[in-house]
N, C-alpha and C positions, 0 to 999 in steps of 0.2 A: 504494500500500500504506500509506503514512504517514497518509493521510486516514482510512482504515478503522481504523487503530490508534488514532488520536486520538479518533474517535467511539466506538470500543469503550471506551476509558478514560473518557471523559466520561459515556457512557450507563451504564456499570457503576457509577460513583461516584454518579450521580443515583439509580439504582435502589437502591443500598445506603442512601442517605439516606432514601428512602421506606420501606424495611424498618425502619430505625431509628425513624422517626416512627410507623409502624404499631404498633410494640411499646412506645410510650410515650416515645420520645426527645423532648426539648424543644429541643435546640440547633437554631437556625435556624427553628424552627416558627413563631415570631411573625412572621417576614417571608416566609412561604411561601405565604400565601393572600391574595387581594385583599380589600380592605376598603371599606366605605362607611359613613361616619359613625362610625368606630371599631369597627364590627361586621364580622366575617368574612362574606364573601358566600357562601362554601362551608364546609360542615362535613363533610368526608369521614370515613367510619368506617374501622375497621381493614381490612375486606374491600376497600373501594374503593381504599384506599391500597396494599394488597398487589397488587391488580390492576394498578395503575399501575406498581408496582415490577417485576412480572412482565413487563409489556409493554416497559418500558425495557430489562430484562435480555435479552429476546428480540431486541430491536433491536440490542443490543450484540453478541450472539452471531451474528446475521445478518451483521454487518460482518466478523467473523472468518471466517465461511463464504465470503463474497464475495472476500476476499483470499487464501483458500486455507489459512488456518492451522487451521481447524476444519471438517471435512466433515460436513454434515448431509444426511440423506435427505429433501429438501424437495420438495413438489409443484413442478412446473415454473413455475406462475404466481408462487409465492413467490420462487423462485430468480431469475426474470427481472424481476419487478416490485416485489419487496419494498423495495429501496432507493429506488425511485421513490416508493413510498407514504410511506416515512420522510421523504424530501425534502419531499413535500407537507405532511405533518403538521407538521413543524417550521417550514416556511415560513409556513403559515397561523397557527401559534402566534405567530411573530414579528410578523406583521401585526396579529394580535389580533382581539378580538371587538368592537372599537370602543366598549367600555364600561370594562372592568376590566383587561384584559391586552393586551400588544402595543404596538407603536410608536404606534398610532393610538387609544389608550385615551382616554376622556374624564375618568375619575376619576384624578386625578394627585396628590392630596394625601394620601398615606399612605406608610408605610414600604415596603410592598410595591410601590406604584406607582413610587417612587423607585428601588428596587432593580431592578424590572422594566425600567425605561428604561435604566439603566446596565449591567445585567448579564444578566438573564434573557432578554430579547428578543434582544440581540445574540448570546448563546450559542445560542439557538434558530436564529438565522440561520447561525451557524457550523456547527452540526450539520447543517442542511439543505444547505448548500454542500458539506460534507465527504461527506455521503451521495450527493449528486449526482456529485461527483468520483470517489467509489469506484465508483459504478454505471457511469460511462462509461469507467473504466479497468478494465473487467472482466478479471480475471486468469484 
């Protein structure tokens, strides 16, 4: 149960930060996207940022559902495989794209790259592990 609560808290916080950015928030935004030569590699718009926020929020709520604190009428495949999908998504994010994000990125000389190595990728690994532990401790 604790792993699900930890992931709920982390994912809710990250979702809230994305909502904040979508509506013009600046705190943390400078370090939120990969860079190459001082230029952002991605330029997400409001809609795509809100989609990410919604996805993270849904992942957070799914954790509450799996530990029995919030009951949702979910399709069987989401109920049985949802946390496995979250495990895979965050594990792949931690490994990275072998260019800009993850433990095996090639572009390492930027603020984002430094923070990704120290914080973002390890956090993704923790989220992945917690989702796995929550799924195998099906309550």
